[in-house]
Biotite code that builds the C-alpha atoms (Angstrom):
import biotite.structure as struc

atoms = struc.array([
    struc.Atom([20.760, 4.977, 22.130], chain_id="A", res_id=1, res_name="MET", atom_name="CA", element="C"),
    struc.Atom([21.052, 2.257, 19.561], chain_id="A", res_id=2, res_name="SER", atom_name="CA", element="C"),
    struc.Atom([20.319, 3.242, 15.740], chain_id="A", res_id=3, res_name="THR", atom_name="CA", element="C"),
    struc.Atom([16.976, 1.079, 15.799], chain_id="A", res_id=4, res_name="GLY", atom_name="CA", element="C"),
    struc.Atom([15.755, 3.140, 18.949], chain_id="A", res_id=5, res_name="ALA", atom_name="CA", element="C"),
    struc.Atom([16.671, 6.625, 17.767], chain_id="A", res_id=6, res_name="SER", atom_name="CA", element="C"),
    struc.Atom([14.716, 5.607, 14.332], chain_id="A", res_id=7, res_name="SER", atom_name="CA", element="C"),
    struc.Atom([11.699, 4.222, 16.239], chain_id="A", res_id=8, res_name="ASP", atom_name="CA", element="C"),
    struc.Atom([11.781, 7.325, 17.895], chain_id="A", res_id=9, res_name="LEU", atom_name="CA", element="C"),
    struc.Atom([11.787, 9.398, 14.876], chain_id="A", res_id=10, res_name="ALA", atom_name="CA", element="C"),
    struc.Atom([8.806, 7.164, 13.144], chain_id="A", res_id=11, res_name="ARG", atom_name="CA", element="C"),
    struc.Atom([7.008, 7.773, 16.697], chain_id="A", res_id=12, res_name="GLY", atom_name="CA", element="C"),
    struc.Atom([7.807, 11.582, 16.647], chain_id="A", res_id=13, res_name="LEU", atom_name="CA", element="C"),
    struc.Atom([6.669, 11.874, 12.807], chain_id="A", res_id=14, res_name="ARG", atom_name="CA", element="C"),
    struc.Atom([3.332, 10.348, 12.915], chain_id="A", res_id=15, res_name="ILE", atom_name="CA", element="C"),
    struc.Atom([2.083, 12.519, 16.224], chain_id="A", res_id=16, res_name="GLY", atom_name="CA", element="C"),
    struc.Atom([3.191, 15.649, 13.927], chain_id="A", res_id=17, res_name="LEU", atom_name="CA", element="C"),
    struc.Atom([1.435, 14.646, 11.007], chain_id="A", res_id=18, res_name="GLU", atom_name="CA", element="C"),
    struc.Atom([-1.664, 13.837, 12.794], chain_id="A", res_id=19, res_name="LEU", atom_name="CA", element="C"),
    struc.Atom([-1.425, 17.004, 14.905], chain_id="A", res_id=20, res_name="VAL", atom_name="CA", element="C"),
    struc.Atom([-1.110, 18.973, 11.716], chain_id="A", res_id=21, res_name="VAL", atom_name="CA", element="C"),
    struc.Atom([-3.320, 17.301, 9.549], chain_id="A", res_id=22, res_name="ALA", atom_name="CA", element="C"),
    struc.Atom([-6.273, 18.772, 12.461], chain_id="A", res_id=23, res_name="VAL", atom_name="CA", element="C"),
    struc.Atom([-4.580, 21.968, 12.846], chain_id="A", res_id=24, res_name="ALA", atom_name="CA", element="C"),
    struc.Atom([-4.618, 22.449, 8.669], chain_id="A", res_id=25, res_name="VAL", atom_name="CA", element="C"),
    struc.Atom([-8.571, 20.856, 8.596], chain_id="A", res_id=26, res_name="GLY", atom_name="CA", element="C"),
    struc.Atom([-9.491, 23.439, 11.185], chain_id="A", res_id=27, res_name="VAL", atom_name="CA", element="C"),
    struc.Atom([-7.804, 26.258, 9.553], chain_id="A", res_id=28, res_name="GLY", atom_name="CA", element="C"),
    struc.Atom([-9.222, 25.931, 6.655], chain_id="A", res_id=29, res_name="VAL", atom_name="CA", element="C"),
    struc.Atom([-12.487, 25.751, 8.033], chain_id="A", res_id=30, res_name="GLY", atom_name="CA", element="C"),
    struc.Atom([-12.189, 28.890, 10.049], chain_id="A", res_id=31, res_name="LEU", atom_name="CA", element="C"),
    struc.Atom([-10.878, 30.545, 6.718], chain_id="A", res_id=32, res_name="LEU", atom_name="CA", element="C"),
    struc.Atom([-14.163, 28.770, 4.999], chain_id="A", res_id=33, res_name="LEU", atom_name="CA", element="C"),
    struc.Atom([-16.040, 30.406, 8.249], chain_id="A", res_id=34, res_name="ASP", atom_name="CA", element="C"),
    struc.Atom([-14.860, 33.965, 7.639], chain_id="A", res_id=35, res_name="LYS", atom_name="CA", element="C"),
    struc.Atom([-15.144, 34.298, 4.122], chain_id="A", res_id=36, res_name="TYR", atom_name="CA", element="C"),
    struc.Atom([-18.837, 32.351, 3.690], chain_id="A", res_id=37, res_name="VAL", atom_name="CA", element="C"),
    struc.Atom([-19.977, 33.142, 7.170], chain_id="A", res_id=38, res_name="GLY", atom_name="CA", element="C"),
    struc.Atom([-20.926, 29.467, 8.244], chain_id="A", res_id=39, res_name="THR", atom_name="CA", element="C"),
    struc.Atom([-19.781, 29.865, 11.865], chain_id="A", res_id=40, res_name="ARG", atom_name="CA", element="C"),
    struc.Atom([-19.036, 27.271, 13.348], chain_id="A", res_id=41, res_name="PRO", atom_name="CA", element="C"),
    struc.Atom([-19.733, 24.897, 10.733], chain_id="A", res_id=42, res_name="TRP", atom_name="CA", element="C"),
    struc.Atom([-17.035, 24.810, 8.431], chain_id="A", res_id=43, res_name="GLY", atom_name="CA", element="C"),
    struc.Atom([-14.566, 24.685, 11.833], chain_id="A", res_id=44, res_name="MET", atom_name="CA", element="C"),
    struc.Atom([-16.417, 21.522, 12.786], chain_id="A", res_id=45, res_name="ILE", atom_name="CA", element="C"),
    struc.Atom([-16.339, 20.189, 9.461], chain_id="A", res_id=46, res_name="VAL", atom_name="CA", element="C"),
    struc.Atom([-12.299, 21.006, 8.749], chain_id="A", res_id=47, res_name="GLY", atom_name="CA", element="C"),
    struc.Atom([-12.006, 19.327, 12.404], chain_id="A", res_id=48, res_name="PHE", atom_name="CA", element="C"),
    struc.Atom([-13.422, 16.200, 11.237], chain_id="A", res_id=49, res_name="PHE", atom_name="CA", element="C"),
    struc.Atom([-11.745, 15.967, 7.682], chain_id="A", res_id=50, res_name="LEU", atom_name="CA", element="C"),
    struc.Atom([-8.278, 16.647, 9.634], chain_id="A", res_id=51, res_name="GLY", atom_name="CA", element="C"),
    struc.Atom([-8.774, 13.822, 11.565], chain_id="A", res_id=52, res_name="VAL", atom_name="CA", element="C"),
    struc.Atom([-9.804, 11.780, 9.161], chain_id="A", res_id=53, res_name="ALA", atom_name="CA", element="C"),
    struc.Atom([-6.561, 12.926, 6.830], chain_id="A", res_id=54, res_name="ALA", atom_name="CA", element="C"),
    struc.Atom([-4.313, 12.302, 10.091], chain_id="A", res_id=55, res_name="GLY", atom_name="CA", element="C"),
    struc.Atom([-5.633, 8.962, 10.750], chain_id="A", res_id=56, res_name="MET", atom_name="CA", element="C"),
    struc.Atom([-4.650, 8.040, 6.818], chain_id="A", res_id=57, res_name="VAL", atom_name="CA", element="C"),
    struc.Atom([-1.348, 9.036, 6.950], chain_id="A", res_id=58, res_name="ASN", atom_name="CA", element="C"),
    struc.Atom([-0.578, 7.346, 10.316], chain_id="A", res_id=59, res_name="VAL", atom_name="CA", element="C"),
    struc.Atom([-1.993, 4.323, 8.817], chain_id="A", res_id=60, res_name="TYR", atom_name="CA", element="C"),
    struc.Atom([-0.218, 4.751, 5.709], chain_id="A", res_id=61, res_name="ARG", atom_name="CA", element="C"),
    struc.Atom([3.337, 5.435, 7.789], chain_id="A", res_id=62, res_name="THR", atom_name="CA", element="C"),
    struc.Atom([2.692, 2.590, 10.111], chain_id="A", res_id=63, res_name="VAL", atom_name="CA", element="C"),
    struc.Atom([1.592, 0.066, 7.139], chain_id="A", res_id=64, res_name="ALA", atom_name="CA", element="C"),
    struc.Atom([4.759, 0.906, 5.189], chain_id="A", res_id=65, res_name="GLY", atom_name="CA", element="C"),
    struc.Atom([2.309, 2.487, 2.545], chain_id="A", res_id=66, res_name="LEU", atom_name="CA", element="C"),
    struc.Atom([3.709, 5.910, 2.456], chain_id="A", res_id=67, res_name="GLY", atom_name="CA", element="C"),
    struc.Atom([6.631, 4.604, -0.674], chain_id="A", res_id=68, res_name="MET", atom_name="CA", element="C"),
    struc.Atom([7.726, 6.348, -3.323], chain_id="A", res_id=69, res_name="ALA", atom_name="CA", element="C"),
    struc.Atom([5.147, 6.113, -6.649], chain_id="A", res_id=70, res_name="VAL", atom_name="CA", element="C"),
    struc.Atom([6.129, 2.726, -8.913], chain_id="A", res_id=71, res_name="GLY", atom_name="CA", element="C"),
    struc.Atom([7.470, 1.170, -6.256], chain_id="A", res_id=72, res_name="TYR", atom_name="CA", element="C"),
    struc.Atom([6.619, -2.599, -5.794], chain_id="A", res_id=73, res_name="ARG", atom_name="CA", element="C"),
    struc.Atom([7.569, -4.801, -2.583], chain_id="A", res_id=74, res_name="LYS", atom_name="CA", element="C"),
    struc.Atom([9.621, -7.621, -3.832], chain_id="A", res_id=75, res_name="SER", atom_name="CA", element="C"),
    struc.Atom([7.599, -10.659, -4.403], chain_id="A", res_id=76, res_name="GLY", atom_name="CA", element="C"),
    struc.Atom([4.118, -8.620, -5.484], chain_id="A", res_id=77, res_name="SER", atom_name="CA", element="C"),
    struc.Atom([2.757, -9.787, -8.005], chain_id="A", res_id=78, res_name="PRO", atom_name="CA", element="C"),
    struc.Atom([3.198, -8.283, -11.615], chain_id="A", res_id=79, res_name="GLU", atom_name="CA", element="C"),
    struc.Atom([0.220, -5.728, -12.577], chain_id="A", res_id=80, res_name="PRO", atom_name="CA", element="C"),
    struc.Atom([-1.849, -6.923, -15.599], chain_id="A", res_id=81, res_name="ASP", atom_name="CA", element="C"),
    struc.Atom([-1.478, -4.882, -18.850], chain_id="A", res_id=82, res_name="ASP", atom_name="CA", element="C"),
    struc.Atom([-5.070, -5.752, -20.085], chain_id="A", res_id=83, res_name="LYS", atom_name="CA", element="C"),
    struc.Atom([-5.422, -1.961, -20.906], chain_id="A", res_id=84, res_name="TRP", atom_name="CA", element="C"),
    struc.Atom([-2.436, -2.325, -23.683], chain_id="A", res_id=85, res_name="ASP", atom_name="CA", element="C"),
    struc.Atom([-4.573, -5.413, -25.682], chain_id="A", res_id=86, res_name="GLU", atom_name="CA", element="C"),
    struc.Atom([-5.733, -2.625, -28.286], chain_id="A", res_id=87, res_name="ASP", atom_name="CA", element="C"),
])
């Protein structure tokens, strides 16, 4: 495999894993909530949907390239307005 193909494979596996882990964490938190609060099965259901939503946001950020470091700006992007410093 070439470097590009293995990089694409790694990105695909990362996306799938992030989606599955987000759903698993959501369901796990929901089950714990159900156990301690006694709201069975509503905590698990809400946790499932929150996990799916979080997983989809992670997938979108990965695909769109939004998972960059804080403060990173793509070259050619406009500078932010410094309106807050006009005291």
